[in-house]
Structure formats: C-alpha cells, structure tokens
C-alpha positions as CSV (number, residue, x, y, z in Angstrom):
1,M,84.5,-158.2,42.2
2,P,81.8,-160.5,43.3
3,G,82.3,-164.3,44.3
4,V,85.7,-163.0,45.7
5,D,86.9,-165.1,48.5
6,W,88.8,-161.4,50.1
7,N,91.1,-163.4,52.3
8,D,93.2,-164.6,49.0
9,L,93.9,-161.3,48.0
10,R,96.2,-161.6,50.7
11,F,98.4,-164.3,48.7
12,L,98.5,-162.3,46.0
13,L,99.4,-159.5,47.7
14,A,102.1,-161.1,49.8
15,V,103.5,-163.1,46.1
16,H,103.4,-159.5,44.5
17,E,105.9,-157.6,47.0
18,T,107.9,-160.6,47.6
19,G,108.4,-161.5,43.9
20,S,107.9,-165.0,43.9
21,V,105.2,-167.8,45.5
22,S,107.9,-169.6,47.7
23,A,108.9,-166.0,49.2
24,G,105.2,-165.2,49.6
25,A,104.7,-168.5,51.2
26,R,107.6,-167.7,53.6
27,K,106.4,-164.0,54.6
28,L,103.0,-165.6,55.3
29,R,104.0,-168.9,57.1
30,V,102.9,-171.4,54.9
31,D,103.2,-174.3,52.2
32,Q,103.8,-172.9,48.5
33,A,101.1,-175.2,47.4
34,T,99.0,-173.2,49.6
35,V,99.4,-170.0,48.1
36,S,99.3,-172.0,44.6
37,R,96.1,-173.1,45.3
38,R,94.6,-169.8,46.7
39,L,96.3,-167.9,44.0
40,A,94.6,-170.7,41.0
41,S,91.1,-169.9,43.4
42,L,91.1,-166.1,43.1
43,Q,92.1,-166.1,39.4
44,K,89.3,-168.7,39.1
45,S,86.6,-166.1,40.8
46,V,87.6,-162.9,38.9
47,K,87.9,-164.6,35.3
48,A,91.6,-163.4,34.6
49,R,95.2,-164.3,34.7
50,L,96.2,-161.7,37.5
51,V,100.0,-163.0,37.2
52,E,102.6,-164.7,35.0
53,R,106.0,-165.7,35.4
54,T,108.9,-164.2,33.9
55,P,112.9,-164.9,34.4
56,Q,112.9,-162.4,36.6
57,G,110.3,-163.9,39.3
58,M,106.6,-163.4,39.4
59,R,105.1,-160.0,37.4
60,L,101.5,-158.8,38.0
61,T,99.2,-158.4,34.5
62,S,97.2,-155.7,34.7
63,A,94.4,-157.6,36.4
64,G,96.9,-158.6,38.6
65,M,97.6,-154.5,39.0
66,V,93.7,-153.4,40.2
67,A,93.7,-156.5,42.2
68,V,96.4,-156.0,44.1
69,E,95.4,-152.1,45.0
70,A,92.1,-153.3,45.6
71,A,93.8,-155.8,48.1
72,R,96.0,-152.9,49.7
73,Q,93.1,-150.9,50.4
74,V,91.3,-154.5,52.4
75,A,94.4,-154.4,54.2
76,D,95.1,-151.3,55.2
77,A,92.0,-151.2,56.8
78,A,92.2,-154.3,58.6
79,E,95.8,-153.3,59.8
80,A,94.3,-149.8,61.0
81,L,91.3,-151.4,62.4
82,E,93.8,-154.0,64.3
83,R,95.6,-150.7,65.7
84,R,92.4,-149.3,67.3
85,L,91.7,-152.1,68.9
86,D,94.8,-152.4,70.0
87,G,95.2,-149.3,71.3
88,A,92.0,-149.8,73.6
89,D,93.9,-152.7,75.2
90,A,94.3,-151.6,78.8
91,R,96.5,-155.2,79.7
92,L,99.8,-155.1,80.3
93,G,100.5,-158.4,78.7
94,G,100.6,-160.1,75.3
95,T,103.2,-159.8,72.8
96,V,104.9,-156.6,71.4
97,R,107.2,-156.2,68.2
98,V,110.6,-154.6,68.6
99,T,112.6,-153.9,65.8
100,A,116.6,-152.8,66.0
101,P,119.9,-152.6,63.9
102,E,121.4,-155.7,64.3
103,T,124.5,-154.4,66.7
104,I,122.0,-152.2,68.9
105,A,119.4,-155.3,69.5
106,T,122.6,-157.5,70.6
107,H,124.4,-154.6,72.4
108,V,122.0,-152.4,73.6
109,L,119.0,-153.7,74.3
110,A,119.5,-157.7,74.6
111,P,121.4,-157.1,78.2
112,H,117.8,-155.0,79.7
113,L,116.1,-158.3,78.7
114,P,116.2,-160.0,82.2
115,A,115.2,-156.9,84.0
116,L,112.2,-156.4,81.6
117,A,111.0,-160.1,82.7
118,R,111.1,-159.1,86.1
119,E,109.2,-156.5,85.9
120,H,106.6,-157.4,83.1
121,P,106.5,-161.5,83.1
122,Q,103.0,-161.5,81.4
123,L,105.0,-159.4,78.6
124,R,105.9,-161.2,75.4
125,L,108.8,-159.4,73.6
126,E,109.9,-160.0,70.0
127,L,113.1,-158.5,69.4
128,V,113.6,-158.4,65.3
129,V,116.9,-157.5,63.8
130,A,116.3,-155.9,60.6
131,T,118.5,-153.7,57.9
132,Q,115.7,-152.3,56.1
133,A,112.4,-149.9,58.2
134,L,109.8,-152.3,59.2
135,N,106.5,-151.3,58.2
136,L,104.7,-149.8,61.4
137,S,101.3,-149.3,59.7
138,R,101.6,-153.0,58.0
139,R,102.5,-154.2,62.1
140,E,105.6,-155.8,60.7
141,A,107.0,-154.4,64.4
142,D,105.2,-152.7,66.9
143,V,108.1,-150.7,68.3
144,A,111.2,-149.4,66.3
145,V,114.7,-148.6,66.8
146,R,116.0,-146.1,63.6
147,M,118.6,-144.1,62.8
148,F,117.1,-141.7,61.2
149,R,113.9,-139.4,62.3
150,P,110.8,-140.6,60.3
151,R,108.3,-138.3,58.9
152,E,105.0,-140.2,58.4
153,E,102.9,-137.9,60.1
154,T,100.9,-141.2,61.6
155,L,104.2,-142.2,63.2
156,A,105.4,-140.6,66.9
157,A,109.4,-140.4,67.4
158,R,111.6,-139.2,69.9
159,K,115.4,-138.6,69.6
160,L,117.2,-141.8,71.9
161,A,121.0,-140.6,71.7
162,T,123.4,-139.5,69.2
163,L,125.8,-142.8,67.7
164,R,129.7,-141.1,67.8
165,F,132.1,-143.1,65.1
166,A,135.3,-143.5,64.9
167,L,138.2,-145.2,62.1
168,Y,139.7,-148.5,63.6
169,A,142.0,-151.1,63.2
170,S,143.9,-154.2,64.3
171,R,147.1,-153.7,66.6
172,A,148.1,-156.3,64.1
173,Y,147.3,-154.5,61.2
174,V,149.1,-151.1,62.9
175,A,151.9,-153.2,63.8
176,A,152.8,-154.3,59.8
177,R,151.3,-151.4,58.4
178,G,151.9,-148.9,60.8
179,K,149.0,-146.3,62.2
180,P,147.2,-144.7,59.3
181,K,146.7,-141.1,59.2
182,L,143.7,-139.4,57.5
183,D,145.1,-137.5,55.0
184,D,146.8,-140.9,53.6
185,L,144.2,-143.8,53.9
186,R,144.5,-144.6,49.9
187,K,147.7,-146.6,50.7
188,H,145.9,-148.6,53.0
189,T,143.5,-151.7,53.3
190,V,140.0,-150.6,53.9
191,L,137.1,-152.1,54.6
192,S,133.6,-150.7,53.4
193,Y,129.6,-150.6,53.9
194,D,127.9,-152.4,50.8
195,D,125.9,-150.2,48.4
196,S,122.2,-150.4,50.6
197,L,124.4,-148.6,53.2
198,A,125.4,-145.6,50.7
199,Q,123.0,-142.4,51.9
200,T,124.9,-143.3,55.2
201,A,126.8,-140.1,56.4
202,E,129.5,-143.0,57.8
203,K,130.0,-144.5,54.3
204,Q,129.9,-141.2,52.6
205,W,132.8,-140.3,55.0
206,L,135.2,-143.3,54.5
207,D,134.8,-143.0,50.5
208,R,135.1,-139.5,50.9
209,A,139.0,-140.0,53.0
210,A,139.9,-143.5,51.5
211,D,139.3,-142.2,47.7
212,G,141.3,-144.9,45.7
213,A,141.9,-147.0,48.5
214,V,142.0,-151.1,48.0
215,V,138.6,-152.5,49.3
216,P,138.6,-156.0,49.2
217,F,135.6,-156.6,51.3
218,R,132.1,-155.4,51.6
219,S,129.1,-155.7,54.0
220,N,125.8,-154.7,55.5
221,S,126.5,-156.0,58.9
222,R,128.3,-153.9,61.6
223,A,129.2,-157.1,63.6
224,S,131.0,-159.2,60.6
225,M,132.9,-155.8,60.0
226,L,133.8,-155.7,63.0
227,A,134.6,-159.0,62.5
228,A,137.1,-158.8,59.7
229,V,138.7,-155.4,61.4
230,R,139.7,-157.6,64.1
231,A,141.4,-160.1,61.8
232,G,143.6,-157.8,60.9
233,I,142.2,-157.4,57.2
234,G,141.8,-153.6,57.0
235,L,140.1,-150.5,58.7
236,T,136.8,-148.8,59.0
237,V,134.4,-146.8,60.5
238,L,132.4,-148.7,63.4
239,P,130.3,-147.2,66.3
240,C,132.1,-146.3,69.0
241,Y,130.1,-148.3,71.5
242,L,130.9,-151.2,69.3
243,A,134.7,-151.0,68.7
244,D,136.0,-149.3,72.2
245,P,135.3,-152.2,74.4
246,E,137.6,-154.3,71.9
247,P,141.0,-155.0,73.5
248,D,142.5,-155.5,69.9
249,L,141.3,-152.5,68.3
250,V,143.1,-149.5,68.0
251,R,141.2,-145.8,67.6
252,L,143.1,-144.4,64.7
253,C,140.7,-140.8,64.9
254,E,138.6,-138.9,66.9
255,P,135.3,-139.2,67.2
256,D,134.4,-135.3,66.1
257,E,136.2,-136.1,62.8
258,V,133.6,-138.7,61.8
259,P,129.9,-137.9,61.6
260,T,127.1,-138.7,64.1
261,R,124.1,-140.1,63.6
262,E,120.9,-140.0,66.1
263,M,118.9,-143.3,67.4
264,W,114.9,-142.6,67.7
265,L,111.9,-144.1,69.1
266,V,108.9,-145.0,66.9
267,V,105.9,-145.9,67.5
268,H,102.7,-145.6,65.4
269,T,99.9,-143.2,67.3
270,D,97.4,-145.5,67.3
271,L,99.5,-147.5,69.6
272,Q,101.7,-145.3,71.4
273,R,99.4,-145.2,74.5
274,T,98.5,-148.8,74.8
275,P,100.0,-150.0,78.2
276,R,102.1,-153.5,76.5
277,V,103.7,-150.9,73.8
278,R,104.8,-148.4,76.0
279,A,106.2,-150.5,78.7
280,A,108.1,-151.9,75.4
281,M,108.7,-148.1,74.7
282,D,109.7,-147.9,78.5
283,F,112.2,-150.4,78.2
284,V,114.2,-149.4,75.3
285,S,114.7,-146.0,76.3
286,G,115.6,-147.3,79.8
287,A,118.7,-149.4,77.8
288,F,119.5,-146.5,76.1
289,E,120.1,-144.2,79.1
290,A,122.0,-146.7,80.5
291,A,124.4,-146.9,77.6
292,K,125.2,-143.4,76.9
293,P,128.5,-143.1,78.1
294,R,129.4,-146.0,75.8
295,L,127.7,-144.5,73.2
C-alpha cells in the first residue's frame, strides 16, 4: 500500500478488535478524535473506505479486511521483535505484567507483593485482573495464571496447583431452610455462574446437581458470588480457599464430590529466561506454594 503510514494501521486494528471508535481509543489510551483522524488519514492514503458504521458498531469493508490482515502481520512482526529483544535483556528491573483471575490475584498473589518488593526493588509489577485469557503473544501480559493448560506451541506452562471446590451456604440460610442434601438441591435457591463460564467443570456440575432449582442470581465473578452467598440469598459452588475461611459460611459437601480445576503458570517461550520475567514467575510459584494447604 504505497503512501500508507503503517502506524495508522494500529488504529484500524484497534477499532476492528473492539468494535467501536470509543473502545478502540480506550484500548490505545488516546482520545476518540485521534482515532477518527487517523482512520480518515488511512482511508485517504489508500483511496478506499475501510470501515462503515452499523447499528451493531463498526464493520470492515472488503478493503478494510485486506488492510486489517496487513495490520495484523505488521503487529505480529513488531511484537515478535519486541519479545526477542526483551528476552535478551539481562537486567532484573523494569515492568512485568502478570494476569490472574480476580480472587487468585486478591487472595493468593497480592499478600506476597511486599516480599517481592523487598527482594527486587527495581522491579515494577502490574497485576492485571482479567476474566478472559489475555494474549501473551501480543504482550497483553508477560506472565499468566490460568485455570486451563494452553495448547499454543509458543507458550510454556507449568502446573501450579489443583483447586478444590465445594458447595456452600450461609449459616442464616441453613437455619432458615435446613441443610441441603446433594440429591435435593432443586428445592433450594441456587446461585449460578453466567454463560461466560459455561465450559467450566464446576458450573456444569452445579447445573446438573441443581437442575430445576430457582436461580435468582448469576455472575461471572467469584467475589460477587461469595458476597451473595454470605448475604444468605442462596447456595453455590465456590473454591475452598475462598469460602473455607468465611466464618458465616457452611460447607455442604466434601471437595471430592465436586470437580477440581488445575492452575497453570504460563509464559511466552521468548520471555521465559528474561530475568524480570523469571522473577515474576518465581513470585507466582512461591505464592502458590505458600497457599497450597488452603487450595
């Protein structure tokens, strides 16, 4: 594409991936006017309309699809170069991004941050809570804690722990409704996870065990689910490390009756020997080792 400013392609790619100019601007941390101006400049350079507005958001034209493919190739090449240069960086300092599920970040990792700061004062750790798996190839994070083993050949993974789950209700709920039995859950008020977690073993188990029960509340947040159970709204499946310390909750079954989940430490192979990334990986591993009796 002669005369194209390749930097403009970043803006097109962001709008395509997020579905709107405003969301693309947030992703790139610029204002909407900048995104609109760069899109207009790009379309003027290629002498073709690349995006069009629809009620559902921004949609690529056929020319836009070609441009986005080119943008992805440029972005992939730049990110690969950045990873390789980072992988050769021998300094134990700078910023490293670690992503983890909400309650793992709060209850397993965060308590160990002071020790990390004392051991590596030049290291700046960004702890990113995400419900979806961030893309390590695109440097959305450097190190990830995931509840599944990745399949990509470019990612290295190490098992951290096995999470146990059980069914819980508040003491107030049990006092009012009686202690539920696993074969009689349909007569109780059950709190469930939303469809974004439909493939998780614990949700599938709960849906089967409580088929036909009243479900007044759903969430993709374990912290919100814990709060709802604590409030006495109903019962649900929770990780044992999260629910067992709660004095107002009652465990209604043994953990071996509910499927477990594996936790994995994941890093891009280009970065796994970088000192700052190694330090972050050791931090995560140490936090999980300390938490194993609770998990």
